[in-house]
N, C-alpha and C positions, 0 to 999 in steps of 0.2 A: 518338265520338272522345274519347280521354283527354286532359285538359288537360296541357300541358307545364309542368314546373316551371321557374322561373327558374334561370339558371345558378348563382347564389349559393346557392340552396336545395339544388340538386343537389350542389354542392361540399361544403356542410356535411353533408348526408346521407352522402356518400361518406366524409368524414373520420370521422364517428361510427361507421360500420361498418368502418372500416379499409381502405377500398379505395385510398386515396391512399398514395404511397410514404412520406410523412412519418409515417404512422401504423403502418407495418409494423415488425416486430421487427428488431433488429439483432444480429449475431453478431460477437464479437471473440475471435480465437484466437491472435493474434501480438502480442507486446509489442515496441514500438520502444524498445529499451534506451538508445539514444543520446538520445532525446527525453525519457526518463523520469528521475526523480530520487528519491533517498532522502536525507533530511537529519535532523538531530537537534539539540536544544538541551538544555543543562543549566546549572546554576549552579556556579561554583567561587569560593569566597570572596566570595559574593554578587554576582559578575559573571556576566552571561549569556555562555555560550560556544556558538558555532554550528559545526556540522561536517557533512560529507557522506561518503557511500560512493560511489566512482566505478565499481566493478566489481561487477556482479550479473547474474544470469540469472533471468528471469521467464518463467513459462508461464501461459497463461490459456485457459479454455474457458468463455465467458460469452455466453449468448443471452438477450436481454431478454424473449423470449417464455416462457422457462423459467429464471429466475434462481436458483430454489432448487436446480437441478441443476448450477450452476456449479462450477468447480474452478479454484483458483489455487495456484501454488507459486513460491517465491522462494528463491534461494541468493545470499548476499552474501559476497564475498571480504573478510574483515575487515582484511587488510593494505592495502586500498584506502582506508582511512580518511584523512580530512583534517580535523583538529581545529584548524586555524588556524596551526600551526607545526610544524616538523620535530621539535622536542623533544617536543611533545605526541604527535605521531604515533608516534614511537619508544617513548615511555613506554607508550602504549596497546597496543603489541604484546607487552609483558612479561607474565610469569606472573601478576602481581597483577591485571592487567586482562583483556584478551581471550585472552592466552596463545596467540597465533596459530601458534606452532610446533606446539602440540598440538591446537588447535582453529582451523583456518584459515577455517572458514565458519560462518555462521549460516544456518539454514533455517527457512522457514515453509511449511506444507502445510495448505490449507484442508480443513475437515471438514464445513462446512455454511454456508448462506447464508440469512439472514432478510431478507425484503422489508419495508421500512418505508413505501414509497410515495414519490412525487416523486423518483424515481431515487436514492433513498437505501437503503442496505443495511447489514447487519452481517454481516461475514464472520468466522466462528469457525474457528480452526485451531490447530495445534501449532507453537509457536516453540521452536526448539532453539538454544541459545547456551551455549558452554563446557560442552557435554555435559549440560546441564540442559534439560528439556523442560517447557514450561508451556502451558496452553491459554489463548489470548487471544481477545478479541473486538475486531474492527477496524471502526469505522464508516467507510463508504465512500460517496462521492457520485460518480455517473456523469454527466459532461457530454458530450453528443454535439455535435461541431462539424465540419461539412463531412466526413461519413463517417469521422470519427475519434472514438474513445471515449477520454475522459480520466477515469481513475479516481483520485480524490483521497481520501486518508484520513490519519488520524493516531491515535496511541495513546500512552498513557503506560505506561512500564515502570519497575519498581523494579530497579535494578542489583543490589541485594542478593538478589533472587529468583534471579538467575543467577550469583551469587558473583563479580561483577565489581567490582574495586576493593577487594580484600581487604588485610589487614595494616594498614599505616599509613594507607591510603586509606579504611578502613572508617568513619572518623569523618565529620564533617559538612563537611570542606573541599570536598568535591564532593557535590552534591545526590544523594540516592538516586533521585529521580524524573528520568527521562530522557524527553523529549518527542520522539517520532518522527513525521515527516511524509513522505508519499510522493506521487508523481504518476506513474502508469503510463499510458503512451500506447499505444493499440492501434488500428490501422486496421480499419474495418468490413469484414467478409468477404462 
């Protein structure tokens, strides 16, 4: 007769080989845009300014069993900007800044995913803003909470790379570096 393993030992063995639900892969394909956020900070005359974009559409195809095959896309409605005041919001719509009459959206399309371990990834993709496309690398952390995936990331952009803030604004009154943070929330499928 084969000796029986104690329950704890069997549970540990099952966890190691992936037989328990908590060790299984998770798939995320829908973004809850209401629960998700995109924000940014920059400096103007050495004061820190905080803002958000409230209208965006995100798509996601991410499986933790095959993260290298993941795909993500994002379209931001630039006129949904809130930089803290109606004057700032109006100014940022003008041709020297986002020129939303000509370029109403910013888009990001992923081209690859690098796995770093510990639920950390670098998503490479093409960011298009004001008709200029740049390849960017976005560090992302995936937090899984109660069958919900929370993808958090941040990156730094130079506004001069996208010709944002031209003319009188090209000087140092507004920092060239813009810090962007996002949180994309997706239910597990």
